[in-house]
MARTORPA-495131 format. One record per residue (C-alpha): residue number from 0; residue in three letters; x, y, z. Coordinates in nm, 4 decimals. Layout:
[NUM, 'Ala', [X, Y, Z]]
...
This chain:
[0, 'Met', [0.0000, 0.0000, 0.0000]]
[1, 'Tyr', [0.2974, 0.2301, 0.0528]]
[2, 'Thr', [0.6756, 0.2479, 0.0328]]
[3, 'Ile', [0.9036, 0.3571, 0.3139]]
[4, 'Ser', [1.2742, 0.4133, 0.3701]]
[5, 'Lys', [1.4753, 0.1524, 0.5586]]
[6, 'Asn', [1.5354, 0.3851, 0.8529]]
[7, 'Trp', [1.1675, 0.4654, 0.8954]]
[8, 'Glu', [1.0836, 0.0977, 0.8576]]
[9, 'Arg', [1.3120, 0.0222, 1.1535]]
[10, 'Ile', [1.1443, 0.2955, 1.3595]]
[11, 'Phe', [0.8001, 0.1502, 1.2793]]
[12, 'Tyr', [0.9328, -0.1986, 1.3536]]
[13, 'Ile', [1.0564, -0.0995, 1.7009]]
[14, 'Ser', [0.7334, 0.0895, 1.7687]]
[15, 'Thr', [0.5292, -0.2180, 1.6752]]
[16, 'Trp', [0.7297, -0.4334, 1.9164]]
[17, 'Ile', [0.6926, -0.1832, 2.2017]]
[18, 'Val', [0.3181, -0.1381, 2.1512]]
[19, 'Gln', [0.2424, -0.5105, 2.1113]]
[20, 'Gly', [0.4787, -0.6010, 2.3941]]
[21, 'Ser', [0.3925, -0.9382, 2.5428]]
[22, 'Ser', [0.1806, -1.0317, 2.2372]]
[23, 'Phe', [0.4373, -0.9299, 1.9724]]
[24, 'Leu', [0.3655, -1.0883, 1.6339]]
[25, 'Val', [0.6768, -1.1234, 1.4165]]
[26, 'Pro', [0.5905, -0.9190, 1.1039]]
[27, 'Arg', [0.7612, -1.1543, 0.8580]]
[28, 'Ala', [0.5570, -1.4569, 0.9657]]
[29, 'Tyr', [0.2348, -1.2589, 0.9916]]
[30, 'Ala', [0.2866, -1.1131, 0.6424]]
[31, 'Val', [0.3147, -1.4621, 0.4913]]
[32, 'Met', [-0.0020, -1.5695, 0.6708]]
[33, 'His', [-0.1888, -1.2579, 0.5567]]
[34, 'Arg', [-0.0899, -1.3167, 0.1941]]
[35, 'Met', [-0.2272, -1.6705, 0.2169]]
[36, 'His', [-0.5458, -1.5397, 0.3775]]
[37, 'His', [-0.6130, -1.3173, 0.0776]]
[38, 'Ser', [-0.5296, -1.5825, -0.1802]]
[39, 'Phe', [-0.7352, -1.8569, -0.0131]]
[40, 'Ser', [-0.9975, -1.6496, 0.1673]]
[41, 'Asp', [-1.2554, -1.8725, 0.3416]]
[42, 'Thr', [-1.1312, -2.1921, 0.1774]]
[43, 'Glu', [-0.9658, -2.4849, 0.3523]]
[44, 'Lys', [-0.6247, -2.3328, 0.2759]]
[45, 'Asp', [-0.7119, -2.0089, 0.4541]]
[46, 'Pro', [-0.4978, -1.9970, 0.7726]]
[47, 'His', [-0.7748, -1.8317, 0.9744]]
[48, 'Ser', [-1.1231, -1.8650, 0.8297]]
[49, 'Pro', [-1.3988, -1.8984, 1.0941]]
[50, 'His', [-1.6056, -2.1232, 0.8684]]
[51, 'Phe', [-1.4081, -2.4387, 0.9453]]
[52, 'Phe', [-1.4134, -2.4178, 1.3258]]
[53, 'Thr', [-1.6790, -2.4518, 1.5943]]
[54, 'Asp', [-1.5585, -2.1496, 1.7916]]
[55, 'Val', [-1.3034, -1.8690, 1.7857]]
[56, 'Tyr', [-1.0719, -2.0527, 2.0272]]
[57, 'Gln', [-1.0304, -2.3451, 1.7870]]
[58, 'Met', [-0.9659, -2.1057, 1.4986]]
[59, 'Met', [-0.6934, -1.9212, 1.6883]]
[60, 'Lys', [-0.5375, -2.2463, 1.8114]]
[61, 'Ser', [-0.4990, -2.3607, 1.4499]]
[62, 'Thr', [-0.3745, -2.0164, 1.3437]]
[63, 'Ile', [-0.1008, -2.0201, 1.6088]]
[64, 'Ile', [0.0276, -2.3557, 1.4828]]
[65, 'Ile', [0.0457, -2.2223, 1.1259]]
[66, 'Phe', [0.2082, -1.8992, 1.2449]]
[67, 'Arg', [0.4787, -2.0892, 1.4348]]
[68, 'Gly', [0.5552, -2.2943, 1.1261]]
[69, 'Phe', [0.6145, -1.9746, 0.9277]]
[70, 'Leu', [0.8094, -1.8196, 1.2161]]
[71, 'Thr', [1.0559, -2.1065, 1.2481]]
[72, 'Arg', [1.0588, -2.1630, 0.8694]]
[73, 'Lys', [0.9936, -2.5338, 0.9347]]
[74, 'Asn', [0.6609, -2.5350, 0.7528]]
[75, 'Leu', [0.6608, -2.2663, 0.4867]]
[76, 'Pro', [0.3881, -2.2395, 0.2213]]
[77, 'Glu', [0.4331, -2.2187, -0.1550]]
[78, 'Ala', [0.7167, -1.9946, -0.2761]]
[79, 'Gln', [0.4707, -1.7395, -0.4148]]
[80, 'Phe', [0.3997, -1.6221, -0.0574]]
[81, 'Thr', [0.7634, -1.5676, 0.0402]]
[82, 'Lys', [0.9445, -1.4588, -0.2763]]
[83, 'Glu', [0.8432, -1.0916, -0.2560]]
[84, 'Tyr', [0.9826, -0.8525, 0.0052]]
[85, 'Leu', [0.9021, -0.9387, 0.3654]]
[86, 'Pro', [0.9781, -0.7113, 0.6632]]
[87, 'Ala', [1.2445, -0.8838, 0.8712]]
[88, 'Trp', [1.4757, -0.7873, 1.1548]]
[89, 'Asp', [1.6011, -1.1197, 1.2856]]
[90, 'Asn', [1.7712, -0.9919, 1.6012]]
[91, 'Leu', [1.4670, -0.7942, 1.7152]]
[92, 'Asp', [1.2341, -1.0777, 1.6148]]
[93, 'Lys', [1.4234, -1.3266, 1.8311]]
[94, 'Phe', [1.4383, -1.0860, 2.1238]]
[95, 'Gly', [1.0765, -0.9762, 2.0962]]
[96, 'His', [0.9494, -1.3320, 2.0556]]
[97, 'His', [1.1503, -1.4681, 2.3504]]
[98, 'Ala', [0.9460, -1.5886, 2.6485]]
[99, 'Leu', [1.1520, -1.3822, 2.8944]]
[100, 'Thr', [1.0814, -1.0647, 2.6964]]
[101, 'Arg', [0.7089, -1.1392, 2.6948]]
[102, 'Val', [0.7046, -1.2097, 3.0700]]
[103, 'Thr', [0.8942, -0.8855, 3.1343]]
[104, 'Phe', [0.6313, -0.6874, 2.9461]]
[105, 'Gly', [0.3597, -0.8634, 3.1451]]
[106, 'Leu', [0.5279, -0.7688, 3.4715]]
[107, 'Leu', [0.5569, -0.4069, 3.3558]]
[108, 'Tyr', [0.1844, -0.3966, 3.2725]]
[109, 'Thr', [0.1001, -0.5408, 3.6144]]
[110, 'Ala', [0.3276, -0.2925, 3.7924]]
[111, 'Phe', [0.1601, -0.0080, 3.6022]]
[112, 'Tyr', [-0.1810, -0.1258, 3.7253]]
[113, 'Phe', [-0.0590, -0.1497, 4.0847]]
[114, 'Gln', [0.0657, 0.2062, 4.0565]]
[115, 'Phe', [-0.2249, 0.3718, 3.8754]]
[116, 'Ala', [-0.5406, 0.1551, 3.8843]]
[117, 'Pro', [-0.8144, 0.3261, 4.0955]]
[118, 'Asn', [-0.9309, -0.0119, 4.2285]]
[119, 'Phe', [-0.8712, -0.3832, 4.1747]]
[120, 'Trp', [-1.1613, -0.4191, 3.9311]]
[121, 'Trp', [-0.9322, -0.2624, 3.6728]]
[122, 'Phe', [-0.7055, -0.5665, 3.6932]]
[123, 'Val', [-0.9716, -0.7568, 3.4967]]
[124, 'Leu', [-0.8366, -0.5709, 3.1915]]
[125, 'Leu', [-0.4848, -0.7128, 3.2308]]
[126, 'Pro', [-0.5462, -1.0217, 3.0125]]
[127, 'Ile', [-0.6372, -0.7884, 2.7272]]
[128, 'His', [-0.2968, -0.6225, 2.7586]]
[129, 'Phe', [-0.1191, -0.9580, 2.7846]]
[130, 'Met', [-0.2857, -1.0944, 2.4684]]
[131, 'Met', [-0.3616, -0.7801, 2.2692]]
[132, 'Gly', [-0.2221, -0.9075, 1.9358]]
[133, 'Pro', [-0.4050, -1.2439, 1.9255]]
[134, 'Leu', [-0.7258, -1.0857, 2.0597]]
[135, 'Gln', [-0.7279, -0.8261, 1.7846]]
[136, 'Gly', [-0.6631, -1.0972, 1.5272]]
[137, 'Ala', [-0.9408, -1.3139, 1.6686]]
[138, 'Ile', [-1.1947, -1.0306, 1.6560]]
[139, 'Val', [-1.1069, -0.9205, 1.3026]]
[140, 'Asn', [-1.0786, -1.2667, 1.1470]]
[141, 'Trp', [-1.3808, -1.4180, 1.3214]]
[142, 'Cys', [-1.6246, -1.1264, 1.3155]]
[143, 'Gly', [-1.4940, -0.9853, 0.9866]]
[144, 'His', [-1.5882, -1.3061, 0.8046]]
[145, 'Lys', [-1.9141, -1.3890, 0.9834]]
[146, 'Tyr', [-2.1103, -1.0800, 1.0835]]
[147, 'Gly', [-2.2165, -0.7682, 0.8988]]
[148, 'Tyr', [-2.2926, -0.6661, 0.5430]]
[149, 'Ser', [-2.1201, -0.6916, 0.2045]]
[150, 'Asn', [-2.0657, -0.4124, -0.0434]]
[151, 'Phe', [-1.8969, -0.6364, -0.3018]]
[152, 'Asn', [-1.9048, -0.9923, -0.4245]]
[153, 'Asn', [-1.5544, -1.1220, -0.3529]]
[154, 'Gly', [-1.6347, -1.4917, -0.3702]]
[155, 'Asp', [-1.5761, -1.5300, 0.0042]]
[156, 'His', [-1.7556, -1.4570, 0.3337]]
[157, 'Ser', [-1.5821, -1.1285, 0.4183]]
[158, 'Lys', [-1.8082, -0.8714, 0.5862]]
[159, 'Asn', [-1.8155, -0.5077, 0.6934]]
[160, 'Ser', [-1.9258, -0.4209, 1.0453]]
[161, 'Ser', [-2.0422, -0.0694, 1.1333]]
[162, 'Pro', [-1.9890, 0.0954, 1.3746]]
[163, 'Trp', [-1.7289, -0.1607, 1.4861]]
[164, 'Gly', [-1.5272, -0.1053, 1.1705]]
[165, 'Ile', [-1.4891, 0.2591, 1.2709]]
[166, 'Leu', [-1.3967, 0.1752, 1.6315]]
[167, 'Leu', [-1.1297, -0.0690, 1.5121]]
[168, 'Met', [-0.9818, 0.2011, 1.2875]]
[169, 'Gly', [-1.1051, 0.0428, 0.9640]]
[170, 'Glu', [-0.9999, -0.3160, 1.0385]]
[171, 'Leu', [-1.3542, -0.4535, 1.0385]]
[172, 'Phe', [-1.4306, -0.3331, 0.6875]]
[173, 'Gln', [-1.3053, -0.6707, 0.5680]]
[174, 'Asn', [-1.5342, -0.7012, 0.2663]]
[175, 'Asn', [-1.4019, -0.3728, 0.1296]]
[176, 'His', [-1.0436, -0.4756, 0.2071]]
[177, 'His', [-1.0780, -0.8092, 0.0267]]
[178, 'Tyr', [-1.2376, -0.6339, -0.2667]]
[179, 'Ala', [-0.9482, -0.3880, -0.3095]]
[180, 'Lys', [-0.6602, -0.5376, -0.1101]]
[181, 'Asp', [-0.4030, -0.2881, -0.2405]]
[182, 'Asp', [-0.6116, 0.0153, -0.1448]]
[183, 'Ala', [-0.5024, 0.1734, 0.1840]]
[184, 'Asn', [-0.8527, 0.3103, 0.2439]]
[185, 'Phe', [-1.0780, 0.0330, 0.3761]]
[186, 'Ala', [-1.3839, 0.2621, 0.3784]]
[187, 'Lys', [-1.5935, 0.2650, 0.0612]]
[188, 'Lys', [-1.9388, 0.3965, 0.1594]]
[189, 'Trp', [-2.0258, 0.7431, 0.2911]]
[190, 'Phe', [-2.1030, 0.6079, 0.6404]]
[191, 'Glu', [-1.7748, 0.4150, 0.6672]]
[192, 'Phe', [-1.4642, 0.5813, 0.8083]]
[193, 'Asp', [-1.1097, 0.4428, 0.8183]]
[194, 'Leu', [-0.9024, 0.6333, 1.0739]]
[195, 'Thr', [-0.5892, 0.4347, 0.9873]]
[196, 'Tyr', [-0.6088, 0.5635, 0.6301]]
[197, 'Gln', [-0.6329, 0.9223, 0.7541]]
[198, 'Ile', [-0.3197, 0.8672, 0.9621]]
[199, 'Met', [-0.1461, 0.7196, 0.6591]]
[200, 'Lys', [-0.2427, 1.0260, 0.4543]]
[201, 'Gly', [-0.0809, 1.2411, 0.7211]]
[202, 'Leu', [0.2369, 1.0310, 0.7118]]
[203, 'Asn', [0.2349, 1.0575, 0.3329]]
[204, 'Phe', [0.1934, 1.4361, 0.3541]]
[205, 'Val', [0.5050, 1.4735, 0.5711]]
[206, 'Lys', [0.6880, 1.2254, 0.3428]]
[207, 'Ile', [0.7463, 0.9533, 0.6043]]
[208, 'Ile', [0.5685, 0.7071, 0.3751]]
[209, 'Lys', [0.4678, 0.7238, 0.0096]]
[210, 'Leu', [0.1203, 0.5910, -0.0663]]
[211, 'Lys', [0.0959, 0.3925, -0.3880]]
[212, 'Pro', [-0.1672, 0.4973, -0.6419]]
[213, 'Thr', [-0.4648, 0.2615, -0.6581]]
[214, 'Ile', [-0.6903, 0.1548, -0.9425]]
[215, 'Pro', [-1.0246, 0.3403, -0.9355]]
[216, 'Ile', [-1.2803, 0.1248, -0.7580]]
[217, 'Thr', [-1.5219, 0.1132, -1.0532]]
[218, 'Thr', [-1.2655, -0.0651, -1.2746]]
[219, 'Gln', [-1.1711, -0.3516, -1.0434]]
[220, 'Ile', [-1.4625, -0.5982, -1.0234]]
[221, 'Glu', [-1.8377, -0.5811, -1.0364]]
[222, 'Pro', [-2.0162, -0.4705, -0.7157]]
[223, 'Leu', [-2.2415, -0.7095, -0.5303]]
[224, 'Val', [-2.5747, -0.7717, -0.6976]]
[225, 'Val', [-2.8539, -0.8790, -0.4645]]
[226, 'Leu', [-3.1040, -1.1047, -0.6404]]
[227, 'Gln', [-3.4667, -1.0386, -0.5530]]
């Protein structure tokens, strides 16, 4: 969706690790999985389609196994998913993925709560901080392919969810995203709003990133036709 200099990529990489903390997802492995998801959306080869599992826990359990195979390079998919550029910083990946690093982040979160939480009810939120990355993935991949409406016929079960798509900064406009996967703006209707895209426009304006031009939406594929 955009190009970026190597130095800025490293800054984004470190920022991603710090923000995800105990639930850090190695970008290289996640990128491979995301490419497969788009190529095999809601088929048996999709690494995280909700339509082959009884509940979200089973879906994420299977996804973690696939992710680890990509991470260790012991179970890589077809070459088409790895031959193009993948973000990689092996030293940071190993450090960020290490169990001791994850535990340290967890202890820091807990210490922060002890220092600033108004009462102990707030500690109920700690698991969300511990597992922020997988939780976000579970919500987007389960809900984004089961609940909501479709603007376009993509040949899969991808859905848009308003207002949740807005609250998740565009991530739950999955039908739009699968329709135009190279378009940085996941919002396509007047009532949809992608905050992430607005941030990206700001980064493009100050020349931190360079957004790639996209094909006009009317020339890509036919919109969804609802048969009466």
